[in-house]
matplotlib code that plots the C-alpha trace (Angstrom):
import matplotlib.pyplot as plt

x = [-5.0, -8.0, -11.4, -14.4, -16.9, -15.4, -17.5, -18.2, -20.1, -18.6, -19.7, -17.1, -18.0, -15.3, -15.2, -12.6, -9.4, -10.2, -9.9, -11.9, -14.1, -14.9, -18.0, -17.8, -20.4, -17.6, -16.5, -12.6, -10.1, -6.5, -7.2, -10.2, -9.7, -11.5, -9.0, -8.8, -7.9, -4.3, -4.9, -6.5, -8.2, -9.5, -10.4, -7.9, -10.9, -10.6, -12.9, -12.1, -14.3, -16.9, -16.0, -15.6, -19.0, -17.5, -19.7, -22.8, -23.0, -22.0, -21.5, -17.6, -16.8, -13.1, -10.9, -8.1, -5.1, -3.1, -0.4, -3.4, -3.4, -6.6, -6.6, -10.0, -12.3, -16.2, -18.4, -21.9, -23.3, -24.1, -25.3, -22.4, -19.3, -16.9, -17.7, -17.5, -14.3, -12.4, -13.9, -12.3, -9.3, -8.8, -9.9, -7.2, -4.7, -5.6, -3.3, -5.2, -4.4, -5.3, -7.9, -6.7, -8.2, -7.3, -4.1, -2.7, -3.5, -5.6, -7.3, -11.0, -13.9, -15.7, -18.4, -18.8, -20.6, -18.7, -21.2, -19.9, -23.1, -23.3, -24.5, -22.0, -19.0, -20.0, -20.6, -16.7, -15.2, -16.4, -14.2, -11.4, -9.8, -11.5, -10.2, -11.4, -11.6, -11.2, -13.0, -15.4, -14.7, -15.4, -13.5, -14.0, -14.3, -12.1, -14.4, -16.0, -19.2, -21.5, -24.3, -22.8, -23.6, -20.8, -21.9, -19.1, -19.5, -17.3, -16.9, -14.9, -16.7, -14.2, -11.0, -11.2, -10.7, -11.0, -14.7, -16.1, -19.9, -20.8, -19.5, -23.2, -24.0, -20.6, -21.6, -25.3, -23.5, -21.4, -24.0, -26.2, -24.4, -26.3, -23.3, -22.8, -25.9, -26.4, -29.0, -28.7, -25.0, -24.0, -22.5, -23.4, -22.2, -22.8, -20.1, -20.3, -20.6, -16.4, -17.0, -15.0, -16.7, -15.9, -16.1, -15.1, -14.5, -14.4, -13.1, -10.4, -10.7, -11.4, -14.6, -16.3, -17.3, -19.6, -20.1, -23.5, -24.7, -27.4, -26.1, -22.9, -21.8, -21.8, -18.3, -17.0, -13.7, -12.3, -9.8, -8.4, -8.4, -5.6, -5.5, -4.3, -3.7, -6.3, -6.9, -7.0, -8.6, -10.3, -12.8, -13.4, -17.0, -17.5, -20.8, -23.6, -23.8, -26.4, -28.9, -29.2, -29.1, -32.9, -33.7, -34.2, -33.3, -32.9, -32.0, -28.6, -27.9, -25.1, -24.1, -21.4, -18.8, -18.9, -18.8, -21.4, -24.0, -26.9, -27.1, -28.4, -26.7, -29.6, -27.4, -24.9, -27.8, -29.3, -26.5, -26.7, -30.7, -31.5, -33.4, -36.6, -39.2, -39.8, -38.0, -38.9, -36.6, -33.6, -33.9, -34.4, -31.3, -29.2, -27.9, -29.4, -32.9, -35.0, -38.9, -41.7, -42.5, -45.9, -45.1, -42.7, -44.5, -43.2, -39.5, -37.5, -34.6, -32.4, -34.5, -37.1, -40.8, -42.2, -44.4, -41.8, -40.4, -41.1, -41.3, -40.6, -41.9, -41.5, -40.9, -44.1, -44.9, -46.1, -46.6, -46.6, -47.1, -48.0, -51.0, -52.9, -50.7, -53.0, -53.2, -51.0, -48.8, -50.7, -48.8, -47.0, -44.6, -46.6, -43.3, -41.6, -37.8, -38.7, -39.9, -37.1, -33.7, -32.7, -33.4, -32.0, -32.2, -31.3, -30.4, -27.3, -27.7, -31.9, -31.2, -32.8, -34.2, -38.0, -40.3, -42.1, -38.7, -36.5, -36.6, -35.5, -36.5, -36.5, -36.4, -37.6, -38.0, -39.7, -38.0, -37.0, -36.6, -34.5, -35.3, -33.9, -30.5, -30.1, -33.0, -32.3, -34.0, -36.0, -39.8, -42.5, -41.7, -44.5, -43.6, -45.7, -46.3, -50.3, -50.9, -53.8, -53.0, -52.5, -51.2, -48.0, -47.8, -45.7, -45.8, -43.4, -42.6, -39.6, -39.2, -37.3, -36.1, -35.2, -34.5, -35.5, -39.2, -41.0, -44.1, -44.4, -47.6, -47.8, -50.2, -50.4, -53.4, -53.6, -56.7, -56.3, -54.3, -56.5, -54.0, -53.0, -53.5, -55.6, -57.0, -58.5, -54.9, -53.4, -55.7, -53.5, -54.6, -58.1, -58.2, -56.9, -60.0, -61.6, -59.9, -60.9, -61.8, -59.8, -57.7, -58.6, -57.1, -55.2, -53.7, -51.7, -52.0, -49.0, -48.3, -44.9, -43.1, -41.4, -41.5, -38.7, -40.5, -37.6, -35.2, -36.9, -38.1, -41.5, -41.7, -45.1, -45.7, -49.3, -49.7, -53.6, -53.5, -56.5, -57.1, -60.2, -61.3, -64.2, -65.3, -67.8, -66.6, -68.0, -68.0, -68.2, -65.1, -64.4, -63.1, -64.8, -62.4, -62.5, -60.5, -59.4, -62.4, -65.0, -63.1, -63.6, -67.4, -67.9, -65.6, -68.6, -71.1, -73.2, -72.6, -69.4, -66.8, -65.0, -63.0, -60.2, -58.3, -55.0, -52.2, -50.2, -49.2, -46.8, -45.4, -42.2, -40.6, -36.9, -34.3, -32.1, -29.1, -29.6, -30.9, -33.4, -37.3, -40.8, -42.5, -46.2, -48.5, -50.5, -51.6, -54.6, -53.9, -55.8, -55.1, -57.4, -56.4, -58.3, -57.2, -58.4, -57.8, -58.9, -62.8, -63.4, -62.3, -61.0, -60.8, -59.5, -60.4, -58.4, -58.1, -55.4, -55.1, -52.0, -50.9, -47.6, -46.0, -41.9, -39.3, -35.7, -33.3, -30.3, -27.3, -27.4, -24.0, -20.9, -18.2, -16.7, -19.3, -21.5, -25.2, -28.6, -32.1, -35.2, -39.0, -42.3, -45.8, -47.7, -51.3, -52.3, -56.4, -57.0, -60.5, -61.8, -63.5, -62.3, -64.7, -64.7, -67.1, -67.2, -68.0, -71.5, -72.0, -71.8, -70.2, -68.3, -67.6, -65.2, -65.2, -62.3, -61.6, -58.9, -56.4, -53.1, -50.9, -47.4, -44.3, -41.2, -38.0, -34.6, -31.0, -27.9, -23.9, -21.4, -17.4, -15.2, -11.0, -9.0, -11.0, -13.0, -16.7, -18.3, -22.2, -25.2, -28.6, -31.0, -34.9, -37.4, -41.6, -44.3, -47.5, -51.0, -54.0, -57.6, -57.3, -53.2, -49.9, -46.8, -43.3, -40.6, -36.6, -34.3, -30.8, -27.9, -24.0, -22.2, -18.4, -17.4, -13.7, -14.0, -11.4, -11.4, -11.0, -12.3, -15.5, -16.1, -17.9, -19.8, -23.4, -25.3, -28.6, -32.4, -35.4, -39.1, -42.0, -45.6, -48.6, -49.2, -51.9, -52.7, -54.2, -56.5, -55.4, -56.9, -55.3, -54.1, -52.9, -51.2, -49.2, -47.2, -43.5, -41.1, -37.6, -35.3, -31.7, -29.6, -25.5, -23.7, -20.3, -20.3, -17.1, -16.7, -13.7, -13.3, -10.0, -9.9, -8.7, -10.9, -14.7, -16.3, -16.3, -18.6, -19.5, -21.5, -21.8, -24.8, -26.9, -30.4, -32.4, -36.2, -38.0, -41.1, -41.1, -44.5, -46.1, -46.1, -49.7, -51.7, -54.6, -53.6, -51.3, -49.9, -46.9, -47.9, -51.5, -52.0, -51.0, -52.8, -56.3, -58.3, -57.5, -55.4, -52.6, -49.5]
y = [-1.2, -2.2, -2.7, -2.6, -3.2, -6.6, -8.8, -12.7, -15.2, -18.7, -22.1, -24.7, -28.2, -30.5, -33.9, -36.3, -35.9, -34.1, -30.3, -27.7, -26.0, -22.6, -20.7, -17.0, -14.5, -12.4, -13.8, -14.9, -12.4, -11.7, -8.2, -9.3, -12.8, -13.6, -15.7, -19.1, -21.5, -23.1, -25.3, -28.5, -30.0, -27.5, -29.7, -33.2, -35.5, -38.8, -40.7, -37.9, -35.7, -38.6, -39.2, -35.4, -34.5, -32.5, -32.1, -29.4, -26.5, -23.0, -19.6, -17.9, -14.2, -13.8, -10.9, -12.1, -9.8, -8.8, -11.9, -14.2, -15.1, -14.6, -11.7, -12.0, -14.9, -14.9, -18.0, -17.8, -20.3, -23.6, -24.8, -27.2, -25.4, -27.7, -28.0, -23.8, -23.4, -26.5, -24.3, -21.1, -22.5, -24.2, -21.1, -18.7, -21.2, -21.5, -20.2, -18.3, -16.9, -13.0, -11.2, -9.6, -6.1, -4.4, -6.7, -6.3, -8.2, -6.4, -7.2, -8.7, -9.5, -12.6, -14.9, -18.3, -21.5, -24.7, -27.8, -31.3, -33.5, -36.2, -39.0, -37.4, -37.7, -41.3, -42.5, -41.0, -42.5, -45.8, -46.0, -46.2, -49.6, -51.9, -51.7, -55.4, -58.0, -61.2, -64.9, -67.2, -70.8, -74.5, -76.1, -79.9, -78.7, -75.7, -74.1, -70.2, -70.0, -67.0, -65.2, -65.9, -63.1, -61.7, -59.6, -57.6, -56.5, -54.1, -55.1, -51.9, -48.5, -46.2, -47.5, -44.9, -41.6, -40.1, -39.9, -36.9, -37.5, -40.6, -44.3, -45.6, -42.5, -43.1, -46.7, -45.6, -43.5, -46.2, -48.8, -46.8, -48.1, -50.8, -53.6, -52.6, -52.2, -51.6, -53.4, -52.7, -51.9, -54.9, -54.2, -56.6, -57.4, -60.5, -62.3, -62.2, -65.2, -65.7, -65.8, -62.5, -60.1, -56.5, -53.5, -50.0, -47.2, -49.6, -47.3, -48.7, -51.1, -54.5, -56.6, -59.8, -61.4, -63.9, -65.8, -67.8, -69.7, -72.1, -75.6, -74.6, -74.3, -70.6, -69.3, -66.3, -64.6, -62.1, -59.6, -55.9, -52.9, -50.7, -47.2, -47.5, -50.6, -53.0, -56.8, -59.7, -62.8, -66.0, -67.3, -71.2, -72.8, -76.6, -78.1, -79.2, -82.8, -84.9, -84.9, -81.2, -81.0, -80.9, -78.3, -74.6, -72.3, -68.6, -67.8, -66.2, -64.3, -62.4, -60.6, -58.2, -60.8, -64.6, -65.3, -62.9, -64.3, -62.1, -63.2, -66.7, -68.6, -70.6, -72.5, -73.7, -74.8, -76.4, -78.4, -79.8, -80.1, -80.5, -78.9, -77.0, -74.5, -72.9, -70.2, -71.5, -74.5, -72.4, -70.1, -73.1, -75.0, -72.1, -73.2, -70.5, -70.8, -74.0, -74.9, -75.9, -79.6, -78.5, -76.4, -74.6, -71.3, -71.2, -70.5, -70.6, -68.2, -68.7, -69.9, -67.1, -67.1, -68.5, -65.5, -62.6, -63.2, -61.0, -61.0, -57.4, -58.8, -56.0, -53.4, -54.2, -56.2, -59.7, -61.7, -65.4, -65.8, -69.3, -71.3, -73.1, -71.6, -72.3, -75.9, -78.4, -80.3, -78.9, -75.6, -74.6, -71.8, -69.0, -67.7, -69.4, -68.9, -68.9, -65.1, -63.7, -62.4, -61.7, -62.5, -61.3, -62.7, -60.5, -62.6, -60.9, -57.2, -57.3, -54.5, -51.3, -52.4, -53.0, -53.2, -56.6, -58.2, -60.0, -63.6, -62.8, -60.3, -61.9, -59.3, -61.0, -58.6, -59.8, -58.7, -59.5, -62.9, -64.3, -66.1, -69.5, -70.0, -68.7, -66.7, -62.8, -61.3, -59.1, -59.5, -61.7, -65.3, -67.5, -70.4, -73.3, -76.6, -77.9, -81.4, -83.2, -81.8, -78.2, -75.3, -72.9, -70.6, -67.5, -65.0, -61.9, -58.9, -56.9, -53.9, -54.0, -50.4, -50.2, -53.9, -52.1, -51.7, -55.5, -57.0, -60.1, -62.1, -65.4, -68.0, -71.1, -73.5, -76.4, -78.1, -81.3, -80.1, -83.0, -83.9, -87.9, -88.8, -91.0, -88.6, -91.3, -92.1, -88.9, -87.5, -83.8, -83.2, -83.8, -81.3, -79.2, -79.3, -77.5, -74.3, -73.3, -76.5, -79.0, -77.6, -78.5, -75.9, -73.0, -70.6, -67.2, -64.7, -62.4, -59.4, -57.8, -54.6, -51.5, -48.6, -46.0, -42.2, -39.8, -39.8, -42.1, -45.8, -46.8, -50.5, -52.2, -55.8, -57.2, -61.0, -62.2, -65.7, -67.8, -71.0, -73.3, -75.2, -77.7, -76.1, -79.7, -80.3, -81.5, -79.5, -81.4, -82.6, -86.0, -84.9, -86.0, -88.6, -88.8, -90.7, -89.2, -90.9, -89.2, -86.0, -86.3, -87.0, -83.7, -81.8, -80.3, -80.2, -77.0, -74.8, -76.1, -74.6, -71.5, -69.4, -66.8, -64.4, -62.8, -61.1, -57.8, -54.9, -52.1, -49.5, -48.2, -45.2, -44.5, -42.4, -43.8, -42.1, -42.9, -45.5, -42.9, -44.5, -44.2, -47.2, -47.5, -50.6, -53.0, -56.5, -58.8, -61.9, -64.5, -66.8, -69.4, -72.0, -74.7, -76.3, -78.7, -77.6, -80.4, -80.6, -77.6, -76.6, -73.3, -72.0, -68.3, -66.7, -63.0, -61.1, -58.5, -55.7, -53.3, -50.4, -48.8, -45.8, -46.0, -43.2, -44.1, -41.1, -43.5, -41.8, -38.1, -37.9, -39.3, -38.0, -38.7, -41.1, -42.8, -41.7, -43.3, -42.5, -43.4, -43.4, -45.6, -44.6, -48.0, -48.8, -52.1, -53.3, -56.5, -58.2, -61.5, -64.2, -66.3, -69.0, -71.5, -74.4, -76.4, -80.0, -79.1, -77.7, -74.1, -71.2, -68.3, -65.8, -62.8, -60.5, -57.9, -55.1, -53.0, -50.7, -48.7, -46.2, -46.0, -43.9, -45.2, -43.4, -45.5, -44.4, -45.7, -44.5, -46.8, -46.3, -48.6, -48.4, -51.0, -54.5, -53.4, -52.1, -50.7, -49.3, -48.6, -48.5, -46.5, -46.8, -44.6, -45.5, -43.3, -45.9, -44.2, -46.3, -45.2, -43.3, -43.3, -42.9, -45.1, -44.0, -46.7, -46.6, -49.7, -49.5, -52.0, -51.9, -54.4, -54.5, -56.6, -57.7, -59.4, -60.7, -63.2, -66.0, -65.2, -63.5, -62.4, -59.8, -58.4, -58.0, -56.2, -55.1, -54.3, -55.3, -54.2, -56.4, -56.7, -59.1, -60.3, -58.8, -62.2, -63.2, -60.1, -57.8, -54.8, -51.7, -52.2, -55.5, -54.3, -51.7, -54.2, -54.1, -57.2, -56.0, -58.5, -58.2, -60.0, -60.5, -62.8, -63.3, -65.1, -66.2, -67.8, -69.4, -70.4, -72.1, -73.7, -76.7, -77.2, -77.1, -74.2, -73.8, -71.8, -71.3, -68.2, -68.2, -66.1, -64.9, -63.7, -62.7, -61.6, -59.2, -61.4, -64.3, -64.9, -68.1, -70.7, -71.4, -68.0, -69.7, -71.3, -68.2, -64.8, -63.1, -62.3, -63.6, -61.9, -58.5, -58.4, -58.2, -61.4, -61.7, -64.5, -63.5, -64.5]
z = [-97.9, -96.1, -98.2, -96.0, -99.0, -100.0, -97.9, -99.3, -98.1, -98.1, -97.4, -96.3, -96.4, -94.5, -96.3, -94.7, -96.0, -99.1, -99.5, -98.5, -101.4, -101.3, -102.9, -103.7, -105.1, -106.7, -109.9, -110.1, -111.9, -112.3, -110.7, -108.3, -106.5, -103.0, -100.4, -101.1, -98.0, -98.2, -94.7, -95.6, -94.4, -91.9, -88.9, -89.2, -89.1, -86.4, -84.4, -81.3, -82.8, -82.5, -78.9, -78.1, -79.7, -82.2, -85.0, -86.1, -87.8, -87.3, -88.6, -88.8, -89.1, -89.7, -90.9, -93.0, -93.4, -96.7, -95.7, -95.5, -91.8, -89.6, -87.3, -86.1, -86.0, -84.2, -84.0, -84.2, -81.5, -82.9, -79.4, -79.2, -77.2, -77.9, -81.6, -81.9, -79.7, -82.6, -85.4, -83.7, -82.8, -86.9, -88.4, -86.2, -87.1, -90.8, -93.5, -96.7, -99.9, -99.5, -101.2, -104.0, -105.0, -108.1, -108.5, -105.0, -101.4, -99.3, -96.1, -96.0, -94.0, -94.8, -93.3, -94.1, -92.8, -91.7, -91.7, -90.0, -90.0, -88.1, -90.4, -92.9, -90.3, -89.7, -93.1, -93.7, -90.2, -91.1, -94.3, -91.6, -91.0, -88.5, -84.9, -84.2, -87.5, -88.2, -89.2, -88.1, -88.9, -87.9, -85.9, -87.6, -91.2, -91.1, -93.4, -92.7, -91.1, -92.8, -91.2, -87.6, -85.1, -83.1, -80.2, -78.3, -74.5, -72.9, -69.2, -68.1, -69.7, -68.0, -69.6, -72.8, -71.0, -74.4, -74.3, -72.7, -73.9, -72.2, -73.1, -73.9, -76.0, -78.0, -78.2, -79.4, -82.2, -83.6, -83.6, -85.8, -89.3, -91.0, -90.7, -86.9, -84.9, -80.9, -78.7, -74.7, -75.0, -77.1, -80.6, -83.0, -86.3, -88.8, -90.7, -94.2, -96.9, -96.8, -92.4, -92.2, -89.4, -88.5, -85.8, -86.2, -84.3, -80.7, -77.6, -76.0, -73.0, -72.1, -73.7, -73.8, -77.4, -77.8, -81.1, -81.9, -85.0, -85.8, -85.1, -83.1, -79.3, -78.0, -77.9, -75.8, -75.9, -73.8, -74.8, -74.5, -77.4, -76.9, -78.8, -82.6, -82.0, -84.4, -83.4, -86.0, -84.3, -85.5, -83.6, -84.0, -83.2, -82.3, -83.5, -81.5, -80.3, -82.2, -79.4, -79.9, -83.9, -84.0, -81.6, -82.4, -79.3, -79.9, -76.5, -76.0, -72.6, -72.7, -69.0, -67.9, -67.3, -68.4, -64.4, -63.4, -60.9, -62.1, -65.9, -66.9, -70.2, -70.8, -73.1, -70.7, -67.9, -70.9, -71.2, -68.3, -67.6, -70.9, -73.8, -71.9, -73.1, -69.8, -68.2, -64.9, -65.3, -66.4, -63.7, -60.5, -61.8, -59.9, -56.8, -54.7, -56.0, -55.3, -55.7, -53.5, -54.4, -55.1, -58.7, -60.2, -59.6, -55.7, -55.7, -52.4, -52.5, -49.5, -47.2, -48.1, -48.9, -51.8, -52.1, -52.1, -55.6, -58.6, -62.7, -64.5, -67.9, -70.6, -67.7, -65.8, -62.3, -62.2, -59.1, -60.6, -64.7, -64.3, -65.8, -63.0, -60.5, -57.4, -58.4, -56.9, -59.1, -62.3, -63.0, -66.1, -66.9, -69.1, -70.2, -72.9, -73.4, -77.3, -77.0, -74.8, -76.1, -72.3, -69.2, -65.8, -62.4, -59.2, -56.2, -54.5, -54.3, -54.0, -51.1, -52.4, -55.8, -54.9, -51.8, -50.9, -52.9, -50.5, -52.9, -56.3, -59.3, -62.7, -65.6, -68.6, -71.7, -75.0, -78.4, -82.0, -82.8, -84.7, -88.5, -89.1, -89.9, -93.8, -93.7, -93.7, -90.6, -92.9, -94.4, -93.6, -91.4, -90.5, -88.2, -86.3, -84.9, -84.9, -83.5, -81.5, -78.1, -78.9, -81.2, -81.5, -84.1, -84.7, -87.3, -87.7, -90.1, -90.0, -92.1, -95.5, -94.8, -91.0, -89.3, -85.9, -87.0, -86.5, -85.6, -84.1, -83.1, -81.1, -80.4, -78.6, -77.1, -75.4, -75.6, -73.2, -70.1, -67.6, -64.8, -65.9, -62.2, -60.5, -58.2, -56.0, -54.8, -54.9, -52.4, -52.2, -56.1, -55.1, -52.3, -54.7, -56.8, -53.7, -55.1, -58.5, -60.2, -62.3, -65.1, -68.8, -71.0, -71.6, -74.0, -74.7, -77.4, -77.5, -79.3, -80.2, -81.9, -82.3, -84.6, -84.9, -84.2, -85.4, -82.3, -80.3, -80.3, -79.4, -78.2, -77.4, -75.9, -75.3, -73.6, -73.3, -71.5, -70.3, -68.2, -68.5, -65.3, -64.8, -61.8, -60.8, -57.3, -53.8, -50.8, -48.6, -46.2, -47.6, -51.2, -54.3, -56.0, -59.8, -62.4, -65.2, -67.5, -64.9, -65.4, -69.4, -68.8, -66.5, -68.8, -71.0, -68.3, -68.2, -65.7, -64.8, -66.7, -66.3, -68.2, -66.2, -68.3, -67.3, -68.8, -69.2, -71.6, -71.8, -74.3, -73.8, -75.3, -75.5, -77.2, -80.1, -78.4, -74.6, -72.1, -70.8, -71.5, -70.3, -70.0, -69.0, -68.4, -66.1, -65.5, -64.6, -62.7, -60.2, -57.8, -55.8, -53.4, -51.4, -48.5, -45.6, -42.3, -39.6, -40.1, -42.1, -45.7, -46.9, -49.9, -51.6, -54.6, -55.6, -58.6, -58.7, -60.9, -61.4, -63.1, -63.7, -64.9, -64.9, -65.7, -66.3, -66.4, -66.7, -65.7, -64.0, -63.3, -64.3, -62.1, -59.1, -59.3, -61.4, -60.8, -62.2, -61.2, -61.9, -60.6, -60.6, -59.8, -59.0, -58.4, -57.0, -56.4, -54.9, -54.7, -53.9, -51.2, -48.4, -47.7, -44.7, -44.8, -41.6, -40.9, -40.2, -43.5, -42.4, -44.3, -43.3, -45.7, -46.2, -49.1, -49.5, -52.1, -51.5, -52.9, -52.7, -54.8, -54.3, -55.4, -55.8, -56.4, -56.9, -57.2, -57.3, -57.1, -58.4, -59.0, -60.5, -59.3, -61.1, -61.3, -57.9, -58.7, -55.3, -55.8, -53.3, -54.1, -52.5, -52.4, -51.0, -51.4, -50.4, -50.4, -49.8, -48.8, -48.4, -45.1, -44.5, -45.8, -45.3, -46.0, -46.0, -47.2, -47.9, -49.0, -50.2, -50.8, -52.9, -53.5, -56.4, -57.4, -61.1, -63.3, -66.1, -63.7, -60.5, -59.7, -55.9, -54.0, -50.6, -50.6, -47.8, -47.9, -46.4, -48.1, -46.4, -47.4, -46.2, -46.2, -49.9, -51.6, -53.0, -49.6, -49.7, -46.6, -45.3, -45.5, -41.6, -42.1, -45.3, -43.5, -41.0, -42.3, -42.3, -42.3, -43.9, -43.8, -46.1, -46.2, -49.0, -50.2, -53.5, -54.8, -58.3, -59.8, -63.1, -65.3, -68.6, -67.2, -64.2, -63.6, -62.4, -58.5, -56.7, -53.8, -51.5, -47.7, -46.8, -43.8, -43.8, -40.7, -40.9, -38.1, -38.9, -40.9, -43.5, -43.4, -46.4, -46.4, -46.9, -45.1, -41.6, -40.8, -40.8, -39.8, -36.1, -35.7, -32.1, -33.1, -36.8, -37.8, -38.5, -42.0, -43.8, -45.7, -46.8]

ax = plt.figure().add_subplot(projection="3d")
ax.plot(x, y, z, "-o")
ax.set_aspect("equal")
plt.show()
């Protein structure tokens, strides 16, 4: 008997390991009763639901026969085909008690909704037992260490084949819990008051754990998570030596692998070179990076040019972020490591990354600071140092409701930076005064913040810096030699003081569940040099303005290769003056004002097979000048083999460079191209019982070698316009 008028609206609420509850509009009675679900739960809960993206809401129309079996099932799409298919399969296999009409079982048509929201699914799954858990203890006192940060990074993102929605996307889902957060593909948790930590819902694969706590050395451990095999670990931390007890260094750098040459562990470097507040000292401690003796702002990377390097700060390109960067022996790093949670230096696989950069790319991303040990990373935080020579202040506020929302402001100022040299005995310093002048004071003001806007995260960074010069100098051939007392006397002379501002700013909008982002920003910088050449003095002042819009689409294909794509629109403007004063006091002036707009397309293909990772980087750049357009392209190929103890690879690439805009080139000279071909074969061996051994043969060939002196020569003076450039 079939009853067509019996039409029930049912709502199925799925709760982990609890029976489903059916709500009916028709009152229950002995002779009339709606169908009841006997198969509980309807859908067996497990982390596989999260790995496959099986969650959502859908409407089900079903026909249940008089025996309680489902003869027909139709799903109203929830825009998640996989979830719809799972619900349909589960409903067709489910057993119901049949509907009762006048005391007899009958066939019935029903309609109900199945709700499985993501937040509810995560809340229930986080009640499962942890996959990786344990304790953190002091190696000397054998006591638990509370509030220690534990960071977990996967070195193999393809091992767990049950993840079908993307490995990084899955990490972003399990990193939504308050006790298990995610930052740049790193899962982070904190030990409780008893030193206990736990990670839940972890995918299978090889991982590296880094543990840090104030007053202790950084520890790193490697492991392998197998499906359905929880790991119980005890991590032991050693206290820092007394020489480091009074220093506060919040910076921990975690790379893809401990032996990766691209990521610098600042703590490890400082054990050899000493504690340093400057990022340049950390970077230039690497064997493949050297500095020009006149100052740290000029880096030589494998016999290259000191002007062929580039900083990327908060997604914005800067040529040389140093105070007094053009003054010999006086430049000082504008990037302090106390404001950086991460830094990455690209030297080997630099081919196909950026135009005009054949030396190194330094990616520095300011972010959220860590409060002092014992202070919760929420609320208002103020820290500072005030002395006779300067001020350093830092203020931070972190939302008590959402730790990812924060605002930080920093200010530093030095009011006495006169060179402590007798310029009469140091003629190279005196001749530097022919540039802009004598450096006096400098300062920085920074503003960093992040705010959650629905499914997006908005991050901003602003950096305003300034330098103060005493411009009193002689333009005669004989340098004006001054003692420090004379410099102090001239410090406040009217008309002799010049302030030069510089800095940058950017805003980044990214998704909470992906690595895709849009960044817009710009920078302003200045450069000045002064040199004596035989019977003439040359001074160069140039001012640089840049603007950038970057769209990172992250992974666009995942099989058979992992493909990534990003685009960048850049605008460069340069203007300034080159002055030549001869022995007869005659002067020649050359003024230049020019600009260019570029569109850059970056793509990469990578494939991991066992312990071997292959990657190809491609770059296409279209540059538009005032009256012409230029198309260039570069590529880089790398094959890397890595284990816990050995890291080696082969890198081959080409980089296209042009005359540096700091040298005020015109459009014709700017369009001249220098091709640099780079091949390197790094090898690193690290065993627990022997010191780490590293060596790296490399080959570098350039079709035109830039001169180190931007004034005295150019790449090929016989075939270029008479404009001095790097």
